[in-house]
Residue, then its C-alpha position, 0 to 999 in steps of 0.5 A: m596366705n590362702a594356697r589358691m591365693t597367688r603372692r601377686t594376687f596377696l600384693d594386689s589385695t593388700i594394696t587395694a585395702a591400703l589405697a582405700a584407707g589412704a595408708f599403707p602397711m606401717i612396717m618399721p625397719t629393725r636396723v638388725l644390720g648395724m643401722g641403729e642410732g648410736s651404733p657403732n657399726r651404722r651403715v644404712q641399708v638402702a634399696a633403689i626402685g626404679v632403676g632406668p638411666q637415671g635411677q641407676g646415676v643416682m643409685s652409682g652416687i648411693l655405691a660410692q658412700p661407705n655407709a651404705r650399702v645398695m641391698m635390693v633393686c627393684d623395676l618394671m622392666e626386666r632389662h633395667r632390673e639385671q643391668a642394675r643388679e649387675r652393676v651392685n653385684r659388680h662393685y661389692g665384688n659379689r652376687d648377693c643383690a636381691v631383685a623384684m619388679d613389685f615396689r611392695e615387695v621391697l617395702a615388706r622387708p624389715d632389712i631395707d632402711a631407705v629407698m631411692i625413687a627413680t619411677p616415671d613421675h606419676w609413680h613418684v608419690p604412690v612409691a614414696l607415700a608408701a615408703a613414708q608409711a612404710g617406715k622408709d627414709i626416702y630420696l624420691e627424683k623430681p618432680m614430685g606429684l602430678s598435682l599439689a594434693e600428690d604433694q601435700r599428701l606426702r609432705s603430711a606423711v613424711q612429718r607424721r612418719k618422721r621420715v628423712f627426705q632428700f629431693g632430687t634437685q641435686q643442685r643444691s649439693s653444687r658449689e656454684f649454687q651455693r655461693a650464688v645463693e649466699w650472694v643473693r641472700n645477705g645482699r651483695i647485689g643489694e635489694l632483690r627486685r626481679i629473678h628470671v628463670w629458664a630451662p628446657a621445654s617439652r619436645p614435641g611429637g612422637p608416635t601415637i600409632e599402638y606398638p608391641v610392648l617392650p619384652g620384659l615390660d609389665y605394661d599394666r603395672w606401669l601404667g599404674p594409677a594413669p588411663a589404660t591406654p595402647y602402647t606406642d614406640g617410645k612411651a616407656a623407654d627410648n628404642p634404639a631399633t627405631g630410634v624412637w626417643k622417650t615419650w612419656w616426660y612430655n605426655y600429660d597422662y605421666a608427667l607435666g612435662f619439663i616445665a616441671g621435670w627440667g624447671v623444677h631444678p632452676l625454680d628451686i634455686a629461684l626459691w632458695g634464693y628468695p625464700e620470701m616468695m612462698r611467704g605472702d599472696l602472689t599473683v601468677e600469669g602465663t601464656g604457652v604452646i602445648p602440642t595437639t597432635g603426636a604422643g607429646n602433650t605438655a608445653v613446648a614454650w612458656d612464658v610465665e609471670f610471678q608477682f610477690a607480695k613484696g614487690v619481687t617479680m619473677r619470669y620463668r621461660g621455656t627454652a627450645n628442645e629440638h622444636p622443628g622451627r623456632l617459636a617466639m618464645h624461644d628467643l632469650s635474646d634480651w637476656s643473652a645480651r645481659y647475661g652472656s651466652i644463655e645456657g639451656h638452663g639458669t636462674a638470675f638474680e637482680g638487685s639494685e646493685g648488680w646481678v648473678e647468673v648461675h647454671r651448672g658448671g658456671v656462675r657470672t655476676h656484675p659487677a664481675a669483680l663480685a665473682e672474685e671476692g672471698v667468703d663473708e665468715k659474718a655473713s648471715f645466711k651460709a649455704r649448707r655444705s653439701d657436695s654430693h647429694q646423695r652423700d647428704w642424703i646418707e649422712s642426714i639419715l644417720s644424724r636424723r637431721p633434715a637433708v638439704c632438699s627437706i620435704e617443705e621446701s621440696v613440696q614449695a619448689d614443685l608447687l611453682c611448676h605446678l602454678s607454671d603450668i596451670a597459669v598457662r593451661l588457663g590462661r588468665p591471671l591467677r592470685f594464689d595464697p601460699r599459706r592456705e596453698k589455694f587460689e583465690k575465688d577460682t574454682e577452676a584453677n583450685a580443682r587443677l590442684g586436686l587429685r586426678p582419677a585413677r585407675a583401680p586399685w591405685a587411687m588415693v584417697 
């Protein structure tokens, strides 16, 4: 390295060249610390990239695994880095946890086998893509990309490099969802006819006036590929001093909003219960409310209809999320009358002989006796018996089997979010071919599936 070149300049020049080539440095982990397949002392060496509240929560599940060890934490916010490092060191009773601000320092370490990624949404795919190219296995918090094109690039890299991938749709590791999906796929409610899905919508509002950047935050790197805009109060994190809540979740520069960030959970269960939805042409049409003032500019209410090839339909709606006035779209009283008290999220499958509704912590059925029936050992479909999403990921890494949320199904679940958002924003019926992953004869809609413009040097080409 040239003596005049700083470490940061070197990393910047490396990433610029890699992005321009559509790839990242191909660094294979050495497994020298016991990860080697067939070794009697196998342990997965993990780094956590993005260790805010969500990232630290996921990291705690990894710390609980005896066959994994968290070696390093990485975040662009100093207080998050230090909180996570102290948490790791307290758990292991030492001071060994390494810390980094730049994720590329993590990926350059040959002793890191796998990474957990819980950055803001607009960084999900760039970091995960770099990790796959560097030979790391991946746990990626949901949602996936800001566009289908990002998802496709990540899927290709994960498949090509044969990486174990786990998506943060952890409901697949909860027994109530496993049971509900088994009942549906084994015909316990008869022939499936319709699916109802609901999730919290985005929050409106948020400050738009320039505000001092949080101390200890590298804001330019936090923006990364997103447009260069001034920092506003609460953009990157909640601000207890002013009482302002985090706004990037609901801003289209950084996320699709909760139509994806929350909605991917119940939509993924709908897909798990009816995978045939992605095996033939479908139509999608939606309406929604998108604020034009405030920091939040993603849907605060929506109503989306899917029609699948075999006649099954799916309706996807957003529930009120601290909206100052209830909108007509927030009225789910028709579903409450049918299923009972509607939680903030849920998935309901309706068949010719009954229905099953599932949400975190509960399953409701009609007829009620369905929920009391035992497991049919001769059933044609049995859900993966995962009761810990992080343990499933670690065990999948050690066995080299697909995780419960494989990259293929994860992209399909994320695609349902993209289709919903595009339908709401365009406000007209759209026809989509899941095999080609293209809208039919709709240039404007297909353009929204492509890569967004990105600031140099962060563009994916």
